[in-house]
C-alpha positions as CSV (number, residue, x, y, z in Angstrom):
1,M,0.0,0.1,-0.1
2,I,0.9,3.5,-0.3
3,I,-0.2,6.6,1.8
4,K,-2.8,7.7,-0.8
5,D,-4.6,4.3,-0.3
6,V,-5.1,5.0,3.4
7,M,-6.4,8.8,2.4
8,T,-8.7,6.9,0.1
9,L,-10.0,4.6,2.8
10,M,-10.4,7.6,5.3
11,Q,-12.2,9.6,2.6
12,S,-14.6,7.0,2.1
13,W,-15.6,6.8,5.6
14,A,-15.3,10.5,6.7
15,P,-15.5,12.6,3.4
16,L,-13.4,15.7,3.6
17,N,-16.4,17.4,1.6
18,Y,-18.3,17.5,5.0
19,A,-15.8,19.3,6.9
20,E,-16.4,22.9,8.1
21,D,-15.4,25.6,5.6
22,F,-13.0,27.1,8.4
23,D,-11.2,23.8,9.0
24,N,-7.8,22.5,7.5
25,V,-8.2,18.6,6.7
26,G,-6.7,16.0,4.6
27,L,-3.1,15.3,4.1
28,L,-1.1,18.3,5.6
29,V,2.5,16.9,5.5
30,G,4.0,14.2,3.3
31,D,4.2,12.5,0.1
32,P,0.8,10.6,-0.9
33,D,2.8,8.2,-3.4
34,R,5.2,7.0,-0.5
35,E,5.1,3.4,0.4
36,L,3.2,2.8,3.6
37,K,5.1,1.2,6.7
38,G,2.5,1.6,9.5
39,I,0.0,4.2,10.9
40,L,-0.1,5.9,14.1
41,V,-3.6,7.2,15.2
42,T,-3.5,10.2,17.7
43,L,-5.8,13.0,18.7
44,D,-3.3,15.7,18.4
45,T,0.1,15.8,16.4
46,L,3.0,17.1,18.5
47,E,6.8,16.6,18.5
48,A,6.4,13.7,20.8
49,T,3.8,12.1,18.6
50,V,6.2,12.1,15.7
51,D,8.9,10.5,17.9
52,E,6.4,7.8,18.9
53,A,5.8,7.2,15.1
54,I,9.6,7.1,14.4
55,E,9.9,4.5,17.3
56,K,7.1,2.4,16.3
57,N,8.2,2.5,12.5
58,C,4.8,4.3,11.4
59,N,5.4,6.8,8.5
60,L,1.8,8.0,8.5
61,I,0.2,9.8,11.2
62,I,-3.8,10.1,11.2
63,S,-4.5,12.8,13.4
64,F,-7.9,14.1,14.7
65,H,-6.9,17.7,15.0
66,P,-4.7,19.5,12.3
67,I,-1.1,20.5,13.4
68,I,-1.6,23.2,10.7
69,F,-4.6,25.2,11.2
70,K,-3.5,28.7,9.9
71,G,-1.1,29.6,7.2
72,L,2.5,29.0,8.0
73,K,4.8,32.1,6.6
74,S,8.0,30.2,7.8
75,L,9.6,27.1,9.1
76,T,12.2,28.0,11.4
77,G,11.3,26.0,14.5
78,K,10.2,29.0,16.7
79,T,6.8,27.2,17.5
80,Y,5.7,23.9,18.5
81,V,3.7,23.8,15.2
82,E,6.8,24.5,13.0
83,R,9.0,22.2,15.2
84,T,6.5,19.3,14.6
85,V,6.2,19.9,10.9
86,I,10.0,20.1,10.4
87,R,10.7,16.9,12.5
88,A,7.9,15.0,10.2
89,I,9.4,16.1,7.2
90,Q,13.0,15.3,8.4
91,N,11.8,11.7,9.1
92,D,9.4,11.3,6.0
93,I,6.5,11.0,8.2
94,A,3.1,12.2,6.5
95,I,0.5,13.8,8.6
96,Y,-3.2,13.3,7.8
97,A,-6.0,15.2,9.6
98,V,-9.7,14.5,9.8
99,H,-11.3,16.9,12.4
100,T,-14.6,18.2,11.5
101,A,-15.1,15.7,8.9
102,L,-15.6,13.2,11.7
103,D,-17.2,15.5,14.0
104,N,-20.2,15.7,11.1
105,H,-20.1,11.8,11.0
106,F,-23.2,10.4,12.4
107,Q,-21.0,7.6,13.8
108,G,-18.3,9.9,14.5
109,V,-17.2,12.0,17.6
110,N,-20.6,12.8,19.0
111,A,-21.6,9.2,18.7
112,M,-18.9,8.2,21.0
113,I,-20.1,10.6,23.6
114,C,-23.5,9.2,23.3
115,N,-21.9,5.7,23.7
116,K,-20.5,6.5,26.8
117,L,-23.4,8.3,28.3
118,G,-25.6,5.5,27.0
119,L,-28.0,7.6,25.0
120,I,-30.7,6.2,22.7
121,N,-33.0,7.6,19.9
122,R,-29.9,9.6,18.5
123,K,-30.6,12.6,16.1
124,V,-28.2,15.2,14.7
125,L,-28.4,18.4,16.5
126,I,-27.3,20.7,13.7
127,P,-27.8,19.2,10.3
128,Q,-25.2,20.5,7.7
129,Q,-26.8,22.1,4.9
130,H,-26.2,21.6,1.1
131,T,-25.2,18.1,1.4
132,I,-27.8,16.6,-0.8
133,K,-27.9,17.0,-4.5
134,K,-30.4,15.8,-7.2
135,L,-29.8,14.4,-10.6
136,Q,-32.4,14.5,-13.4
137,T,-31.7,12.8,-16.6
138,Y,-33.5,11.2,-19.7
139,V,-32.9,7.8,-20.9
140,P,-34.6,5.3,-23.4
141,D,-37.2,3.3,-21.6
142,D,-35.3,0.0,-22.5
143,H,-32.2,1.3,-20.8
144,A,-33.9,2.8,-17.6
145,E,-33.4,-0.2,-15.3
146,S,-29.6,-0.6,-16.0
147,L,-29.1,2.9,-15.4
148,R,-31.0,3.1,-12.2
149,T,-29.1,0.3,-11.1
150,A,-25.6,1.7,-12.0
151,L,-26.4,4.9,-10.0
152,F,-27.9,3.1,-7.0
153,E,-24.4,1.0,-6.9
154,A,-22.4,4.3,-7.1
155,G,-24.2,5.7,-4.2
156,A,-27.3,7.4,-5.4
157,G,-30.8,7.0,-4.2
158,N,-30.3,6.8,-0.5
159,I,-32.6,8.8,1.7
160,G,-32.4,8.3,5.4
161,N,-33.0,4.6,6.3
162,Y,-34.1,3.9,2.6
163,D,-32.0,3.1,-0.4
164,H,-33.1,2.6,-4.1
165,C,-35.1,5.6,-4.0
166,S,-35.9,7.2,-7.3
167,F,-38.7,9.0,-9.2
168,N,-39.6,8.1,-12.9
169,L,-41.7,9.6,-15.5
170,Q,-42.3,8.4,-18.9
171,G,-42.5,10.9,-21.9
172,T,-41.2,11.6,-25.3
173,G,-37.8,13.1,-26.3
174,T,-36.8,14.4,-29.6
175,F,-33.3,15.3,-31.1
176,R,-31.7,15.6,-34.5
177,G,-28.2,14.5,-34.8
178,G,-25.8,17.0,-36.7
179,E,-23.1,16.4,-39.3
180,G,-20.5,15.2,-36.6
181,S,-23.0,13.1,-34.7
182,D,-23.1,9.2,-34.3
183,P,-26.6,8.5,-32.8
184,V,-27.5,5.2,-31.1
185,V,-30.9,5.6,-32.2
186,G,-32.4,7.4,-35.2
187,K,-30.6,8.6,-38.2
188,K,-28.1,11.4,-38.5
189,G,-29.8,14.7,-39.9
190,E,-33.3,13.3,-39.2
191,L,-35.7,14.5,-36.3
192,H,-36.1,11.5,-34.0
193,F,-38.8,10.8,-31.4
194,E,-37.9,8.6,-28.8
195,K,-40.0,6.9,-25.8
196,E,-37.8,7.9,-22.6
197,T,-37.9,7.9,-18.8
198,Q,-37.1,11.0,-16.9
199,L,-35.1,9.7,-13.9
200,N,-34.9,11.8,-10.7
201,I,-32.4,10.6,-8.1
202,T,-30.7,12.4,-5.0
203,Y,-27.4,11.6,-3.7
204,P,-24.7,13.0,-1.3
205,K,-22.5,15.5,-2.7
206,H,-19.2,13.6,-1.9
207,A,-20.3,11.0,-4.3
208,E,-20.8,13.1,-7.3
209,G,-17.8,12.0,-9.1
210,R,-18.9,8.4,-8.9
211,I,-22.3,9.4,-10.0
212,L,-21.5,11.2,-12.9
213,K,-18.9,8.4,-14.0
214,A,-21.7,5.7,-13.8
215,L,-24.1,8.0,-15.7
216,K,-21.8,8.6,-18.6
217,E,-20.7,4.9,-18.6
218,T,-24.1,3.2,-18.6
219,H,-26.2,5.7,-20.5
220,P,-26.5,4.5,-24.0
221,Y,-26.6,8.2,-25.8
222,E,-23.7,9.7,-27.4
223,E,-24.5,13.0,-25.6
224,V,-26.1,12.5,-22.2
225,A,-28.7,15.3,-21.2
226,Y,-28.8,15.8,-17.3
227,E,-29.1,18.5,-14.9
228,I,-27.9,18.7,-11.4
229,Y,-29.7,20.7,-8.6
230,G,-28.4,21.6,-5.0
231,L,-30.9,20.9,-2.6
232,D,-31.7,22.9,0.8
233,N,-33.0,19.7,2.6
234,S,-31.4,19.0,5.8
235,N,-29.3,15.8,5.9
236,Q,-30.4,13.8,9.1
237,H,-27.2,11.9,9.1
238,I,-24.6,14.6,8.6
239,G,-24.1,17.5,11.1
240,L,-22.6,18.6,14.4
241,G,-23.7,17.6,17.8
242,M,-26.4,14.8,18.6
243,T,-29.3,14.6,20.9
244,G,-30.3,11.3,22.6
245,D,-32.5,10.1,25.6
246,L,-31.3,8.3,28.6
247,P,-33.1,4.9,28.9
248,E,-34.4,6.3,32.3
249,A,-34.5,9.7,33.8
250,M,-32.0,10.7,36.4
251,N,-31.7,13.6,38.6
252,E,-29.2,16.3,37.5
253,S,-26.6,15.7,40.3
254,S,-26.2,12.0,39.6
255,F,-26.2,12.4,35.9
256,L,-23.2,14.9,36.2
257,K,-21.4,12.8,38.3
258,D,-21.8,9.9,35.7
259,I,-20.3,12.1,33.2
260,T,-17.2,12.7,35.0
261,Q,-17.1,8.8,35.3
262,Q,-17.9,8.0,31.9
263,M,-15.8,10.6,30.2
264,N,-12.8,10.5,32.5
265,T,-12.8,13.9,33.5
266,P,-11.3,15.3,36.6
267,G,-13.3,18.5,36.4
268,L,-16.6,19.6,35.4
269,R,-18.1,23.2,35.1
270,H,-21.8,23.7,34.8
271,S,-24.6,26.1,35.1
272,A,-27.2,26.3,37.6
273,L,-29.0,23.2,38.3
274,R,-32.9,23.3,37.4
275,S,-34.0,20.7,40.0
276,K,-35.6,18.8,36.9
277,P,-35.0,15.2,36.0
278,V,-32.6,14.6,32.9
279,K,-33.9,12.6,30.0
280,K,-32.9,14.3,26.9
281,V,-29.3,15.2,26.3
282,A,-27.5,17.2,23.7
283,V,-23.6,16.6,23.1
284,L,-21.2,18.2,20.9
285,G,-17.6,17.3,21.1
286,G,-15.0,20.1,21.3
287,S,-15.9,23.8,21.5
288,G,-19.6,24.0,21.4
289,A,-20.8,27.2,22.7
290,F,-22.1,28.5,19.4
291,A,-24.9,25.3,19.8
292,I,-26.3,26.4,23.1
293,E,-29.4,27.8,21.6
294,Q,-29.7,24.8,19.3
295,A,-29.6,22.4,22.2
296,I,-32.4,24.6,24.0
297,A,-34.5,24.4,21.1
298,A,-34.1,20.7,20.7
299,G,-35.7,20.6,24.2
300,A,-32.4,19.0,25.8
301,D,-32.3,19.0,29.6
302,V,-28.4,19.0,29.7
303,F,-25.9,20.1,27.1
304,V,-22.5,18.4,27.2
305,T,-19.8,20.3,25.6
306,A,-16.5,22.1,26.2
307,D,-14.7,25.4,26.1
308,L,-17.6,27.4,27.5
309,K,-16.7,31.1,28.7
310,Y,-18.0,32.8,31.6
311,H,-20.7,34.5,30.0
312,D,-21.7,31.4,28.0
313,F,-23.2,29.8,31.1
314,Y,-25.6,33.0,31.3
315,R,-27.0,31.8,28.0
316,A,-28.5,28.7,29.8
317,E,-31.4,30.9,30.8
318,G,-32.9,28.4,33.3
319,K,-33.8,26.3,30.2
320,I,-31.0,23.8,30.2
321,V,-27.9,22.7,32.3
322,L,-24.6,23.3,30.4
323,A,-21.8,21.0,31.3
324,D,-18.4,21.7,30.1
325,I,-16.3,18.5,30.5
326,G,-13.1,19.8,28.8
327,H,-12.1,19.8,25.0
328,Y,-9.6,16.9,25.3
329,E,-12.1,15.0,27.5
330,S,-14.9,15.4,25.1
331,E,-12.7,13.8,22.2
332,Q,-10.4,11.6,23.6
333,F,-12.0,8.4,22.6
334,T,-12.1,9.5,18.9
335,K,-8.7,7.9,18.2
336,E,-10.0,4.8,19.1
337,L,-12.8,4.9,16.8
338,I,-10.3,5.7,14.0
339,V,-8.3,2.6,15.1
340,K,-11.2,0.4,14.8
341,Y,-12.0,1.5,11.6
342,L,-8.7,1.1,10.0
343,T,-8.0,-2.3,11.5
344,K,-11.1,-3.6,10.0
345,K,-9.9,-2.2,6.4
346,I,-5.9,-2.8,6.7
347,T,-4.9,-6.4,7.9
348,N,-1.5,-6.4,6.7
349,F,0.0,-3.0,8.3
350,A,0.3,-2.1,11.8
351,V,-2.4,0.4,13.0
352,V,-1.2,1.7,16.3
353,L,-3.1,3.8,18.8
354,S,-1.0,6.6,20.2
355,T,0.0,6.3,23.9
356,C,0.8,10.0,24.3
357,N,-1.4,12.2,26.4
358,T,-1.8,15.5,24.3
359,N,-4.0,17.1,26.5
360,P,-2.4,20.8,27.2
361,V,-4.7,21.2,30.2
362,K,-3.6,20.0,33.5
363,Y,-5.4,19.8,36.6
364,L,-4.4,20.3,40.3
365,Y,-6.2,17.6,42.6
């Protein structure tokens, strides 16, 4: 395998198309065509992480957080970011970051928090917009079934828990081939009427390349007529944060104590308690202050997140309990999720879980 093969596997699982616009994801350092030796999976990439990769003979680091977030104007080693990048380059180690592409995944970062807290009936808290597209094309009736099948196999026609979804209309298409044409049906220079099926099918935007390839390879016409539309429909399986229910309601103090145990956090900051039972919970790994109002609107009793500032706690307004468990703590299990996925896909190369604790926040007990 080469490093690019692992990148392909990662992008088929957590497409970079779904990362937030502000993010910096994908291959950040290294040659994608270099032969793969081993993979080290980490939450953050630091100098110590690169040293661990060297020690464990891994020349690819899959990192949740990107080591390069803003543009680098120089590489002189004056910051930890520059020193890490230099050390990786000097030792031919590639660095790939996934970050918000996995934040927006239905089985990603927030699903891991839900697993730890035992939440059921899960839904995306903030569905990502503009992730669904629609293809409309016209095909001779005799070829409609084969084209539908090819598009389904390429990833089109999935809506929520349903697949093979399409809408079909029968009608008559007209065309006349010009001097340089080579029509499959009809004759060059003559107006032709053909019984056709108008095929309408939705697909996720990251699959567009595969969808169009399948369309053009399967469609019988020399010139394929098709239209693509961007839809405003919310995608119920892609987006930031999640909501879920506890199997049984708990009192607030007991639930907060349970969070500290399940999330292995030595400190938890929270807003004023409401003296109400906790049943519905919203979660958002990492910095989640921007989603407080969405958590309230979703009817959550508690919002579990991180990096809340002083004035953010006022925004609870007595409508919700805000629980700040720490940035690292909210995302710490993500690297295990990545290792589990890659281990299933790659059996002949080492996929190593980093043992470095990269949490920059220390606690005084």
